[in-house]
All heavy atoms as a GROMACS GRO file, in nm:
protein
  623
    1MET      N    1  14.120   4.403   3.012
    1MET     CA    2  14.207   4.318   3.089
    1MET      C    3  14.167   4.321   3.235
    1MET      O    4  14.138   4.424   3.291
    1MET     CB    5  14.349   4.370   3.080
    1MET     CG    6  14.438   4.274   3.010
    1MET     SD    7  14.607   4.304   3.040
    1MET     CE    8  14.659   4.176   2.935
    2ALA      N    9  14.172   4.211   3.302
    2ALA     CA   10  14.138   4.202   3.443
    2ALA      C   11  14.259   4.238   3.528
    2ALA      O   12  14.373   4.221   3.486
    2ALA     CB   13  14.090   4.061   3.476
    3GLU      N   14  14.232   4.289   3.647
    3GLU     CA   15  14.342   4.324   3.737
    3GLU      C   16  14.410   4.199   3.787
    3GLU      O   17  14.347   4.096   3.809
    3GLU     CB   18  14.288   4.403   3.857
    3GLU     CG   19  14.239   4.540   3.821
    3GLU     CD   20  14.196   4.615   3.944
    3GLU    OE1   21  14.235   4.577   4.056
    3GLU    OE2   22  14.123   4.714   3.928
    4GLN      N   23  14.541   4.212   3.806
    4GLN     CA   24  14.618   4.099   3.858
    4GLN      C   25  14.619   4.108   4.010
    4GLN      O   26  14.680   4.193   4.068
    4GLN     CB   27  14.762   4.103   3.805
    4GLN     CG   28  14.774   4.077   3.658
    4GLN     CD   29  14.754   3.928   3.628
    4GLN    OE1   30  14.748   3.845   3.716
    4GLN    NE2   31  14.742   3.897   3.501
    5GLY      N   32  14.548   4.023   4.078
    5GLY     CA   33  14.546   4.019   4.224
    5GLY      C   34  14.607   3.888   4.269
    5GLY      O   35  14.661   3.809   4.190
    6PRO      N   36  14.602   3.863   4.397
    6PRO     CA   37  14.655   3.737   4.446
    6PRO      C   38  14.571   3.620   4.393
    6PRO      O   39  14.450   3.633   4.374
    6PRO     CB   40  14.645   3.748   4.598
    6PRO     CG   41  14.544   3.854   4.622
    6PRO     CD   42  14.548   3.944   4.503
    7PRO      N   43  14.635   3.510   4.365
    7PRO     CA   44  14.559   3.396   4.311
    7PRO      C   45  14.462   3.341   4.415
    7PRO      O   46  14.489   3.344   4.534
    7PRO     CB   47  14.668   3.292   4.280
    7PRO     CG   48  14.782   3.330   4.366
    7PRO     CD   49  14.774   3.479   4.385
    8PRO      N   50  14.346   3.298   4.373
    8PRO     CA   51  14.250   3.243   4.467
    8PRO      C   52  14.304   3.115   4.529
    8PRO      O   53  14.376   3.039   4.464
    8PRO     CB   54  14.125   3.216   4.383
    8PRO     CG   55  14.174   3.211   4.243
    8PRO     CD   56  14.297   3.294   4.236
    9ARG      N   57  14.269   3.092   4.654
    9ARG     CA   58  14.318   2.973   4.723
    9ARG      C   59  14.214   2.863   4.715
    9ARG      O   60  14.118   2.862   4.789
    9ARG     CB   61  14.347   3.007   4.868
    9ARG     CG   62  14.464   3.101   4.882
    9ARG     CD   63  14.496   3.134   5.022
    9ARG     NE   64  14.483   3.017   5.107
    9ARG     CZ   65  14.500   3.016   5.236
    9ARG    NH1   66  14.530   3.126   5.297
    9ARG    NH2   67  14.485   2.906   5.306
   10TYR      N   68  14.231   2.777   4.627
   10TYR     CA   69  14.149   2.657   4.612
   10TYR      C   70  14.000   2.687   4.602
   10TYR      O   71  13.918   2.614   4.654
   10TYR     CB   72  14.176   2.559   4.727
   10TYR     CG   73  14.322   2.527   4.747
   10TYR    CD1   74  14.390   2.574   4.858
   10TYR    CD2   75  14.391   2.452   4.652
   10TYR    CE1   76  14.524   2.546   4.875
   10TYR    CE2   77  14.526   2.425   4.667
   10TYR     CZ   78  14.591   2.471   4.780
   10TYR     OH   79  14.725   2.443   4.796
   11GLY      N   80  13.966   2.802   4.545
   11GLY     CA   81  13.828   2.834   4.522
   11GLY      C   82  13.756   2.895   4.641
   11GLY      O   83  13.635   2.919   4.634
   12PHE      N   84  13.825   2.921   4.754
   12PHE     CA   85  13.761   2.981   4.871
   12PHE      C   86  13.792   3.129   4.876
   12PHE      O   87  13.899   3.174   4.835
   12PHE     CB   88  13.809   2.916   5.001
   12PHE     CG   89  13.773   2.772   5.013
   12PHE    CD1   90  13.868   2.673   5.002
   12PHE    CD2   91  13.640   2.735   5.034
   12PHE    CE1   92  13.834   2.540   5.013
   12PHE    CE2   93  13.606   2.603   5.047
   12PHE     CZ   94  13.702   2.504   5.035
   13GLU      N   95  13.698   3.205   4.930
   13GLU     CA   96  13.722   3.347   4.949
   13GLU      C   97  13.805   3.366   5.076
   13GLU      O   98  13.787   3.293   5.174
   13GLU     CB   99  13.590   3.421   4.965
   13GLU     CG  100  13.507   3.422   4.840
   13GLU     CD  101  13.378   3.499   4.861
   13GLU    OE1  102  13.369   3.575   4.960
   13GLU    OE2  103  13.288   3.483   4.779
   14PRO      N  104  13.896   3.463   5.076
   14PRO     CA  105  13.973   3.486   5.199
   14PRO      C  106  13.881   3.543   5.308
   14PRO      O  107  13.788   3.618   5.281
   14PRO     CB  108  14.078   3.588   5.157
   14PRO     CG  109  14.023   3.653   5.036
   14PRO     CD  110  13.934   3.552   4.969
   15PHE      N  111  13.906   3.505   5.432
   15PHE     CA  112  13.828   3.554   5.545
   15PHE      C  113  13.917   3.561   5.668
   15PHE      O  114  14.022   3.498   5.675
   15PHE     CB  115  13.708   3.465   5.572
   15PHE     CG  116  13.745   3.327   5.619
   15PHE    CD1  117  13.747   3.298   5.755
   15PHE    CD2  118  13.778   3.227   5.529
   15PHE    CE1  119  13.783   3.172   5.798
   15PHE    CE2  120  13.814   3.101   5.573
   15PHE     CZ  121  13.817   3.072   5.708
   16ASP      N  122  13.874   3.641   5.763
   16ASP     CA  123  13.943   3.650   5.891
   16ASP      C  124  13.869   3.564   5.992
   16ASP      O  125  13.748   3.576   6.009
   16ASP     CB  126  13.947   3.794   5.941
   16ASP     CG  127  14.035   3.883   5.854
   16ASP    OD1  128  14.132   3.830   5.798
   16ASP    OD2  129  14.005   4.003   5.842
   17CYS      N  130  13.944   3.479   6.059
   17CYS     CA  131  13.880   3.393   6.157
   17CYS      C  132  13.878   3.462   6.294
   17CYS      O  133  13.957   3.552   6.322
   17CYS     CB  134  13.950   3.258   6.166
   17CYS     SG  135  14.120   3.269   6.217
   18ALA      N  136  13.789   3.421   6.380
   18ALA     CA  137  13.771   3.486   6.510
   18ALA      C  138  13.896   3.478   6.598
   18ALA      O  139  13.932   3.577   6.660
   18ALA     CB  140  13.651   3.426   6.581
   19PRO      N  141  13.966   3.362   6.607
   19PRO     CA  142  14.086   3.360   6.692
   19PRO      C  143  14.194   3.458   6.646
   19PRO      O  144  14.260   3.521   6.727
   19PRO     CB  145  14.133   3.216   6.684
   19PRO     CG  146  14.012   3.137   6.651
   19PRO     CD  147  13.929   3.228   6.563
   20ALA      N  148  14.208   3.473   6.516
   20ALA     CA  149  14.309   3.567   6.465
   20ALA      C  150  14.271   3.710   6.499
   20ALA      O  151  14.356   3.792   6.535
   20ALA     CB  152  14.326   3.551   6.315
   21LEU      N  153  14.142   3.743   6.488
   21LEU     CA  154  14.096   3.878   6.523
   21LEU      C  155  14.115   3.904   6.672
   21LEU      O  156  14.154   4.014   6.712
   21LEU     CB  157  13.950   3.896   6.484
   21LEU     CG  158  13.921   3.898   6.334
   21LEU    CD1  159  13.771   3.902   6.311
   21LEU    CD2  160  13.991   4.015   6.268
   22ARG      N  161  14.087   3.806   6.756
   22ARG     CA  162  14.107   3.822   6.900
   22ARG      C  163  14.254   3.842   6.931
   22ARG      O  164  14.290   3.923   7.017
   22ARG     CB  165  14.054   3.699   6.974
   22ARG     CG  166  13.904   3.694   6.981
   22ARG     CD  167  13.853   3.574   7.054
   22ARG     NE  168  13.906   3.568   7.188
   22ARG     CZ  169  13.928   3.456   7.255
   22ARG    NH1  170  13.903   3.339   7.200
   22ARG    NH2  171  13.976   3.458   7.378
   23LEU      N  172  14.341   3.769   6.863
   23LEU     CA  173  14.485   3.783   6.886
   23LEU      C  174  14.534   3.921   6.845
   23LEU      O  175  14.610   3.985   6.918
   23LEU     CB  176  14.560   3.674   6.810
   23LEU     CG  177  14.711   3.671   6.828
   23LEU    CD1  178  14.746   3.644   6.974
   23LEU    CD2  179  14.772   3.564   6.739
   24GLU      N  180  14.487   3.970   6.731
   24GLU     CA  181  14.526   4.104   6.687
   24GLU      C  182  14.477   4.211   6.784
   24GLU      O  183  14.549   4.306   6.815
   24GLU     CB  184  14.472   4.130   6.546
   24GLU     CG  185  14.542   4.052   6.437
   24GLU     CD  186  14.477   4.072   6.302
   24GLU    OE1  187  14.388   4.160   6.290
   24GLU    OE2  188  14.513   4.001   6.208
   25ALA      N  189  14.354   4.195   6.831
   25ALA     CA  190  14.299   4.292   6.927
   25ALA      C  191  14.379   4.289   7.057
   25ALA      O  192  14.408   4.394   7.116
   25ALA     CB  193  14.152   4.263   6.954
   26HIS      N  194  14.415   4.169   7.101
   26HIS     CA  195  14.495   4.157   7.223
   26HIS      C  196  14.632   4.221   7.205
   26HIS      O  197  14.683   4.287   7.296
   26HIS     CB  198  14.510   4.010   7.261
   26HIS     CG  199  14.589   3.987   7.384
   26HIS    ND1  200  14.547   4.029   7.509
   26HIS    CD2  201  14.711   3.931   7.405
   26HIS    CE1  202  14.639   3.998   7.599
   26HIS    NE2  203  14.739   3.938   7.537
   27GLU      N  204  14.692   4.204   7.089
   27GLU     CA  205  14.823   4.266   7.062
   27GLU      C  206  14.812   4.418   7.064
   27GLU      O  207  14.899   4.487   7.119
   27GLU     CB  208  14.878   4.218   6.928
   27GLU     CG  209  14.924   4.075   6.930
   27GLU     CD  210  14.964   4.024   6.793
   27GLU    OE1  211  14.940   4.095   6.692
   27GLU    OE2  212  15.018   3.912   6.786
   28ARG      N  213  14.704   4.473   7.006
   28ARG     CA  214  14.687   4.619   7.007
   28ARG      C  215  14.667   4.671   7.149
   28ARG      O  216  14.725   4.772   7.188
   28ARG     CB  217  14.568   4.658   6.919
   28ARG     CG  218  14.596   4.648   6.769
   28ARG     CD  219  14.488   4.717   6.689
   28ARG     NE  220  14.354   4.667   6.717
   28ARG     CZ  221  14.289   4.576   6.648
   28ARG    NH1  222  14.347   4.522   6.542
   28ARG    NH2  223  14.167   4.537   6.682
   29VAL      N  224  14.586   4.601   7.228
   29VAL     CA  225  14.564   4.642   7.366
   29VAL      C  226  14.694   4.634   7.445
   29VAL      O  227  14.726   4.723   7.524
   29VAL     CB  228  14.454   4.555   7.431
   29VAL    CG1  229  14.449   4.577   7.581
   29VAL    CG2  230  14.319   4.586   7.368
   30SER      N  231  14.771   4.528   7.423
   30SER     CA  232  14.899   4.514   7.492
   30SER      C  233  14.995   4.627   7.455
   30SER      O  234  15.064   4.681   7.542
   30SER     CB  235  14.963   4.379   7.460
   30SER     OG  236  14.884   4.274   7.508
   31ASP      N  237  14.998   4.663   7.328
   31ASP     CA  238  15.084   4.774   7.285
   31ASP      C  239  15.042   4.904   7.351
   31ASP      O  240  15.127   4.982   7.397
   31ASP     CB  241  15.080   4.790   7.132
   31ASP     CG  242  15.155   4.679   7.060
   31ASP    OD1  243  15.239   4.613   7.125
   31ASP    OD2  244  15.128   4.659   6.940
   32LEU      N  245  14.911   4.929   7.358
   32LEU     CA  246  14.863   5.051   7.423
   32LEU      C  247  14.898   5.052   7.571
   32LEU      O  248  14.937   5.156   7.626
   32LEU     CB  249  14.712   5.063   7.405
   32LEU     CG  250  14.664   5.097   7.264
   32LEU    CD1  251  14.512   5.090   7.257
   32LEU    CD2  252  14.713   5.234   7.221
   33GLN      N  253  14.887   4.937   7.637
   33GLN     CA  254  14.920   4.929   7.779
   33GLN      C  255  15.069   4.954   7.801
   33GLN      O  256  15.107   5.024   7.895
   33GLN     CB  257  14.880   4.793   7.835
   33GLN     CG  258  14.731   4.775   7.851
   33GLN     CD  259  14.693   4.636   7.895
   33GLN    OE1  260  14.771   4.542   7.882
   33GLN    NE2  261  14.572   4.622   7.946
   34VAL      N  262  15.153   4.899   7.715
   34VAL     CA  263  15.297   4.919   7.729
   34VAL      C  264  15.333   5.066   7.708
   34VAL      O  265  15.413   5.123   7.781
   34VAL     CB  266  15.374   4.827   7.631
   34VAL    CG1  267  15.520   4.866   7.622
   34VAL    CG2  268  15.361   4.682   7.674
   35LYS      N  269  15.271   5.129   7.608
   35LYS     CA  270  15.298   5.271   7.583
   35LYS      C  271  15.253   5.358   7.701
   35LYS      O  272  15.323   5.450   7.742
   35LYS     CB  273  15.228   5.317   7.455
   35LYS     CG  274  15.293   5.263   7.330
   35LYS     CD  275  15.218   5.305   7.206
   35LYS     CE  276  15.278   5.240   7.082
   35LYS     NZ  277  15.199   5.269   6.962
   36ALA      N  278  15.136   5.327   7.756
   36ALA     CA  279  15.087   5.403   7.870
   36ALA      C  280  15.178   5.383   7.991
   36ALA      O  281  15.207   5.479   8.064
   36ALA     CB  282  14.944   5.361   7.904
   37MET      N  283  15.225   5.262   8.013
   37MET     CA  284  15.316   5.235   8.125
   37MET      C  285  15.447   5.310   8.107
   37MET      O  286  15.500   5.366   8.202
   37MET     CB  287  15.343   5.084   8.134
   37MET     CG  288  15.436   5.046   8.246
   37MET     SD  289  15.360   5.051   8.406
   37MET     CE  290  15.251   4.913   8.394
   38GLN      N  291  15.498   5.315   7.984
   38GLN     CA  292  15.623   5.387   7.957
   38GLN      C  293  15.605   5.536   7.983
   38GLN      O  294  15.694   5.600   8.041
   38GLN     CB  295  15.668   5.362   7.813
   38GLN     CG  296  15.804   5.418   7.782
   38GLN     CD  297  15.914   5.356   7.865
   38GLN    OE1  298  15.913   5.237   7.890
   38GLN    NE2  299  16.007   5.438   7.909
   39GLU      N  300  15.491   5.592   7.942
   39GLU     CA  301  15.466   5.734   7.968
   39GLU      C  302  15.458   5.762   8.118
   39GLU      O  303  15.513   5.861   8.166
   39GLU     CB  304  15.336   5.777   7.900
   39GLU     CG  305  15.347   5.784   7.749
   39GLU     CD  306  15.213   5.815   7.683
   39GLU    OE1  307  15.115   5.843   7.756
   39GLU    OE2  308  15.208   5.813   7.560
   40ARG      N  309  15.392   5.673   8.192
   40ARG     CA  310  15.384   5.691   8.338
   40ARG      C  311  15.522   5.682   8.401
   40ARG      O  312  15.554   5.759   8.492
   40ARG     CB  313  15.291   5.587   8.399
   40ARG     CG  314  15.146   5.628   8.391
   40ARG     CD  315  15.058   5.531   8.466
   40ARG     NE  316  14.980   5.461   8.366
   40ARG     CZ  317  14.953   5.332   8.365
   40ARG    NH1  318  14.995   5.255   8.460
   40ARG    NH2  319  14.882   5.279   8.268
   41LEU      N  320  15.603   5.589   8.354
   41LEU     CA  321  15.738   5.576   8.408
   41LEU      C  322  15.822   5.700   8.378
   41LEU      O  323  15.901   5.744   8.461
   41LEU     CB  324  15.806   5.451   8.353
   41LEU     CG  325  15.758   5.319   8.409
   41LEU    CD1  326  15.822   5.202   8.333
   41LEU    CD2  327  15.790   5.308   8.556
   42ASP      N  328  15.806   5.756   8.258
   42ASP     CA  329  15.879   5.878   8.224
   42ASP      C  330  15.838   5.994   8.315
   42ASP      O  331  15.924   6.070   8.361
   42ASP     CB  332  15.855   5.915   8.078
   42ASP     CG  333  15.922   5.818   7.982
   42ASP    OD1  334  16.014   5.744   8.025
   42ASP    OD2  335  15.880   5.813   7.864
   43ARG      N  336  15.707   6.008   8.339
   43ARG     CA  337  15.660   6.115   8.428
   43ARG      C  338  15.711   6.093   8.571
   43ARG      O  339  15.751   6.188   8.639
   43ARG     CB  340  15.507   6.122   8.428
   43ARG     CG  341  15.451   6.183   8.300
   43ARG     CD  342  15.306   6.222   8.320
   43ARG     NE  343  15.223   6.117   8.373
   43ARG     CZ  344  15.141   6.038   8.302
   43ARG    NH1  345  15.131   6.055   8.173
   43ARG    NH2  346  15.068   5.946   8.361
   44LEU      N  347  15.711   5.969   8.617
   44LEU     CA  348  15.760   5.938   8.751
   44LEU      C  349  15.910   5.967   8.762
   44LEU      O  350  15.956   6.022   8.863
   44LEU     CB  351  15.732   5.792   8.784
   44LEU     CG  352  15.767   5.744   8.924
   44LEU    CD1  353  15.687   5.821   9.027
   44LEU    CD2  354  15.741   5.596   8.937
   45ASP      N  355  15.984   5.934   8.659
   45ASP     CA  356  16.128   5.960   8.658
   45ASP      C  357  16.155   6.111   8.664
   45ASP      O  358  16.243   6.156   8.738
   45ASP     CB  359  16.191   5.900   8.533
   45ASP     CG  360  16.341   5.900   8.535
   45ASP    OD1  361  16.399   5.888   8.645
   45ASP    OD2  362  16.402   5.913   8.426
   46ALA      N  363  16.077   6.189   8.590
   46ALA     CA  364  16.094   6.335   8.594
   46ALA      C  365  16.060   6.389   8.732
   46ALA      O  366  16.129   6.478   8.783
   46ALA     CB  367  16.006   6.400   8.487
   47ALA      N  368  15.956   6.337   8.794
   47ALA     CA  369  15.919   6.382   8.929
   47ALA      C  370  16.028   6.348   9.030
   47ALA      O  371  16.059   6.429   9.118
   47ALA     CB  372  15.787   6.320   8.971
   48ILE      N  373  16.087   6.232   9.017
   48ILE     CA  374  16.195   6.192   9.109
   48ILE      C  375  16.316   6.282   9.089
   48ILE      O  376  16.381   6.322   9.187
   48ILE     CB  377  16.230   6.044   9.090
   48ILE    CG1  378  16.117   5.957   9.145
   48ILE    CG2  379  16.362   6.009   9.156
   48ILE    CD1  380  16.133   5.810   9.116
   49GLU      N  381  16.347   6.318   8.966
   49GLU     CA  382  16.460   6.408   8.941
   49GLU      C  383  16.436   6.546   9.003
   49GLU      O  384  16.526   6.605   9.061
   49GLU     CB  385  16.485   6.420   8.791
   49GLU     CG  386  16.550   6.297   8.730
   49GLU     CD  387  16.571   6.313   8.581
   49GLU    OE1  388  16.557   6.425   8.529
   49GLU    OE2  389  16.603   6.211   8.518
   50ARG      N  390  16.312   6.598   8.991
   50ARG     CA  391  16.281   6.727   9.052
   50ARG      C  392  16.292   6.718   9.204
   50ARG      O  393  16.346   6.809   9.268
   50ARG     CB  394  16.140   6.771   9.012
   50ARG     CG  395  16.128   6.817   8.869
   50ARG     CD  396  15.995   6.888   8.845
   50ARG     NE  397  15.880   6.811   8.888
   50ARG     CZ  398  15.808   6.729   8.811
   50ARG    NH1  399  15.841   6.714   8.684
   50ARG    NH2  400  15.703   6.664   8.860
   51LEU      N  401  16.244   6.609   9.262
   51LEU     CA  402  16.253   6.591   9.407
   51LEU      C  403  16.398   6.583   9.452
   51LEU      O  404  16.436   6.639   9.555
   51LEU     CB  405  16.177   6.465   9.447
   51LEU     CG  406  16.174   6.433   9.596
   51LEU    CD1  407  16.100   6.543   9.671
   51LEU    CD2  408  16.107   6.299   9.619
   52GLU      N  409  16.481   6.516   9.373
   52GLU     CA  410  16.623   6.504   9.407
   52GLU      C  411  16.690   6.641   9.404
   52GLU      O  412  16.771   6.674   9.492
   52GLU     CB  413  16.691   6.409   9.309
   52GLU     CG  414  16.835   6.380   9.343
   52GLU     CD  415  16.899   6.284   9.247
   52GLU    OE1  416  16.837   6.246   9.146
   52GLU    OE2  417  17.014   6.246   9.272
   53ARG      N  418  16.656   6.724   9.305
   53ARG     CA  419  16.713   6.859   9.299
   53ARG      C  420  16.672   6.940   9.421
   53ARG      O  421  16.754   7.012   9.480
   53ARG     CB  422  16.668   6.930   9.171
   53ARG     CG  423  16.756   6.898   9.053
   53ARG     CD  424  16.722   6.987   8.936
   53ARG     NE  425  16.676   6.898   8.829
   53ARG     CZ  426  16.570   6.915   8.754
   53ARG    NH1  427  16.494   7.020   8.771
   53ARG    NH2  428  16.538   6.829   8.662
   54ARG      N  429  16.546   6.930   9.460
   54ARG     CA  430  16.499   7.003   9.579
   54ARG      C  431  16.570   6.955   9.704
   54ARG      O  432  16.604   7.034   9.792
   54ARG     CB  433  16.349   6.985   9.596
   54ARG     CG  434  16.268   7.056   9.491
   54ARG     CD  435  16.121   7.031   9.512
   54ARG     NE  436  16.044   7.084   9.402
   54ARG     CZ  437  15.916   7.058   9.384
   54ARG    NH1  438  15.852   6.980   9.467
   54ARG    NH2  439  15.852   7.111   9.281
   55LEU      N  440  16.591   6.825   9.715
   55LEU     CA  441  16.659   6.769   9.831
   55LEU      C  442  16.802   6.821   9.840
   55LEU      O  443  16.848   6.861   9.948
   55LEU     CB  444  16.658   6.617   9.825
   55LEU     CG  445  16.728   6.544   9.938
   55LEU    CD1  446  16.657   6.569  10.069
   55LEU    CD2  447  16.734   6.396   9.909
   56TRP      N  448  16.874   6.822   9.728
   56TRP     CA  449  17.012   6.874   9.730
   56TRP      C  450  17.015   7.022   9.762
   56TRP      O  451  17.105   7.070   9.831
   56TRP     CB  452  17.083   6.845   9.598
   56TRP     CG  453  17.132   6.704   9.591
   56TRP    CD1  454  17.087   6.606   9.509
   56TRP    CD2  455  17.234   6.645   9.672
   56TRP    NE1  456  17.155   6.490   9.535
   56TRP    CE2  457  17.246   6.510   9.634
   56TRP    CE3  458  17.316   6.693   9.775
   56TRP    CZ2  459  17.337   6.424   9.693
   56TRP    CZ3  460  17.408   6.606   9.834
   56TRP    CH2  461  17.417   6.474   9.792
   57LEU      N  462  16.916   7.096   9.713
   57LEU     CA  463  16.909   7.238   9.747
   57LEU      C  464  16.890   7.257   9.896
   57LEU      O  465  16.953   7.344   9.958
   57LEU     CB  466  16.796   7.305   9.668
   57LEU     CG  467  16.783   7.455   9.684
   57LEU    CD1  468  16.908   7.526   9.634
   57LEU    CD2  469  16.661   7.504   9.609
   58ALA      N  470  16.805   7.175   9.957
   58ALA     CA  471  16.784   7.183  10.102
   58ALA      C  472  16.912   7.146  10.177
   58ALA      O  473  16.947   7.211  10.277
   58ALA     CB  474  16.670   7.091  10.143
   59VAL      N  475  16.983   7.045  10.131
   59VAL     CA  476  17.109   7.004  10.197
   59VAL      C  477  17.211   7.117  10.188
   59VAL      O  478  17.276   7.151  10.287
   59VAL     CB  479  17.164   6.874  10.133
   59VAL    CG1  480  17.307   6.848  10.178
   59VAL    CG2  481  17.074   6.756  10.167
   60TYR      N  482  17.224   7.178  10.070
   60TYR     CA  483  17.319   7.288  10.056
   60TYR      C  484  17.278   7.407  10.143
   60TYR      O  485  17.364   7.476  10.199
   60TYR     CB  486  17.331   7.332   9.910
   60TYR     CG  487  17.401   7.232   9.822
   60TYR    CD1  488  17.359   7.210   9.692
   60TYR    CD2  489  17.509   7.158   9.868
   60TYR    CE1  490  17.424   7.118   9.610
   60TYR    CE2  491  17.573   7.065   9.789
   60TYR     CZ  492  17.530   7.046   9.660
   60TYR     OH  493  17.593   6.955   9.579
   61GLY      N  494  17.149   7.432  10.157
   61GLY     CA  495  17.102   7.540  10.243
   61GLY      C  496  17.137   7.515  10.388
   61GLY      O  497  17.180   7.607  10.460
   62VAL      N  498  17.119   7.393  10.435
   62VAL     CA  499  17.153   7.359  10.574
   62VAL      C  500  17.303   7.373  10.596
   62VAL      O  501  17.347   7.428  10.698
   62VAL     CB  502  17.104   7.218  10.610
   62VAL    CG1  503  17.160   7.171  10.742
   62VAL    CG2  504  16.952   7.213  10.613
   63VAL      N  505  17.384   7.326  10.503
   63VAL     CA  506  17.529   7.337  10.516
   63VAL      C  507  17.570   7.484  10.518
   63VAL      O  508  17.656   7.524  10.597
   63VAL     CB  509  17.600   7.260  10.402
   63VAL    CG1  510  17.748   7.294  10.397
   63VAL    CG2  511  17.580   7.110  10.419
   64ALA      N  512  17.508   7.564  10.434
   64ALA     CA  513  17.541   7.708  10.432
   64ALA      C  514  17.504   7.773  10.564
   64ALA      O  515  17.581   7.856  10.618
   64ALA     CB  516  17.469   7.776  10.316
   65ALA      N  517  17.391   7.736  10.622
   65ALA     CA  518  17.350   7.794  10.751
   65ALA      C  519  17.447   7.754  10.861
   65ALA      O  520  17.483   7.836  10.946
   65ALA     CB  521  17.208   7.749  10.786
   66ILE      N  522  17.491   7.630  10.861
   66ILE     CA  523  17.588   7.585  10.962
   66ILE      C  524  17.720   7.658  10.945
   66ILE      O  525  17.782   7.700  11.045
   66ILE     CB  526  17.607   7.432  10.952
   66ILE    CG1  527  17.478   7.362  10.998
   66ILE    CG2  528  17.725   7.386  11.034
   66ILE    CD1  529  17.478   7.212  10.974
   67LEU      N  530  17.765   7.676  10.821
   67LEU     CA  531  17.890   7.748  10.799
   67LEU      C  532  17.879   7.894  10.842
   67LEU      O  533  17.974   7.950  10.898
   67LEU     CB  534  17.931   7.739  10.652
   67LEU     CG  535  17.980   7.601  10.607
   67LEU    CD1  536  18.008   7.601  10.457
   67LEU    CD2  537  18.105   7.560  10.685
   68VAL      N  538  17.766   7.958  10.819
   68VAL     CA  539  17.748   8.096  10.862
   68VAL      C  540  17.752   8.104  11.014
   68VAL      O  541  17.816   8.194  11.071
   68VAL     CB  542  17.614   8.152  10.807
   68VAL    CG1  543  17.574   8.280  10.878
   68VAL    CG2  544  17.626   8.175  10.658
   69GLN      N  545  17.687   8.009  11.082
   69GLN     CA  546  17.690   8.006  11.228
   69GLN      C  547  17.831   7.983  11.280
   69GLN      O  548  17.870   8.039  11.383
   69GLN     CB  549  17.597   7.896  11.280
   69GLN     CG  550  17.451   7.922  11.259
   69GLN     CD  551  17.400   8.032  11.348
   69GLN    OE1  552  17.443   8.047  11.462
   69GLN    NE2  553  17.309   8.113  11.293
   70ALA      N  554  17.910   7.903  11.210
   70ALA     CA  555  18.046   7.873  11.255
   70ALA      C  556  18.139   7.992  11.233
   70ALA      O  557  18.227   8.018  11.315
   70ALA     CB  558  18.099   7.750  11.183
   71PHE      N  559  18.124   8.062  11.121
   71PHE     CA  560  18.218   8.169  11.088
   71PHE      C  561  18.175   8.306  11.142
   71PHE      O  562  18.256   8.400  11.141
   71PHE     CB  563  18.240   8.178  10.938
   71PHE     CG  564  18.326   8.065  10.885
   71PHE    CD1  565  18.275   7.974  10.796
   71PHE    CD2  566  18.458   8.053  10.926
   71PHE    CE1  567  18.354   7.871  10.747
   71PHE    CE2  568  18.538   7.950  10.878
   71PHE     CZ  569  18.485   7.858  10.789
   72SER      N  570  18.054   8.323  11.185
   72SER     CA  571  18.010   8.457  11.233
   72SER      C  572  18.088   8.500  11.359
   72SER      O  573  18.124   8.618  11.368
   72SER     CB  574  17.860   8.459  11.256
   72SER     OG  575  17.823   8.369  11.356
   73PRO      N  576  18.118   8.414  11.457
   73PRO     CA  577  18.201   8.463  11.571
   73PRO      C  578  18.342   8.498  11.528
   73PRO      O  579  18.402   8.595  11.580
   73PRO     CB  580  18.203   8.346  11.668
   73PRO     CG  581  18.092   8.257  11.628
   73PRO     CD  582  18.068   8.282  11.484
   74ILE      N  583  18.395   8.425  11.431
   74ILE     CA  584  18.530   8.454  11.383
   74ILE      C  585  18.533   8.591  11.314
   74ILE      O  586  18.625   8.671  11.335
   74ILE     CB  587  18.581   8.343  11.290
   74ILE    CG1  588  18.591   8.210  11.368
   74ILE    CG2  589  18.714   8.379  11.226
   74ILE    CD1  590  18.618   8.091  11.280
   75LEU      N  591  18.433   8.617  11.232
   75LEU     CA  592  18.429   8.745  11.162
   75LEU      C  593  18.401   8.860  11.260
   75LEU      O  594  18.447   8.974  11.238
   75LEU     CB  595  18.322   8.742  11.052
   75LEU     CG  596  18.353   8.647  10.934
   75LEU    CD1  597  18.235   8.644  10.839
   75LEU    CD2  598  18.478   8.693  10.861
   76ALA      N  599  18.325   8.834  11.363
   76ALA     CA  600  18.296   8.939  11.461
   76ALA      C  601  18.420   8.973  11.545
   76ALA      O  602  18.435   9.086  11.591
   76ALA     CB  603  18.183   8.894  11.553
   77ALA      N  604  18.510   8.878  11.563
   77ALA     CA  605  18.630   8.901  11.643
   77ALA      C  606  18.737   8.978  11.565
   77ALA      O  607  18.828   9.036  11.626
   77ALA     CB  608  18.687   8.766  11.692
   78LEU      N  609  18.729   8.980  11.436
   78LEU     CA  610  18.828   9.053  11.356
   78LEU      C  611  18.807   9.202  11.372
   78LEU      O  612  18.694   9.251  11.384
   78LEU     CB  613  18.818   9.013  11.208
   78LEU     CG  614  18.860   8.870  11.175
   78LEU    CD1  615  18.835   8.843  11.027
   78LEU    CD2  616  19.007   8.848  11.206
   79PRO      N  617  18.920   9.282  11.369
   79PRO     CA  618  18.905   9.428  11.386
   79PRO      C  619  18.842   9.494  11.269
   79PRO      O  620  18.825   9.475  11.166
   79PRO     CB  621  19.047   9.477  11.406
   79PRO     CG  622  19.138   9.368  11.367
   79PRO     CD  623  19.057   9.242  11.364
   0.00000   0.00000   0.00000
């Protein structure tokens, strides 16, 4: 018994045409570019979050230094 495959189309062998291959290649390249862009955006977002944490730490440090300067004469005046 012969294998059951797709029926032949009007006696022609199936083939891939050049425009279809170019379109598929373009789609694959576009997908790779989008994935690479997403990875870069994720890394940039993580870097911005780390920078924001450092900035807030610096702000809290400055506020703490100002508060120490403000309260040190008060604490020195206490018996």
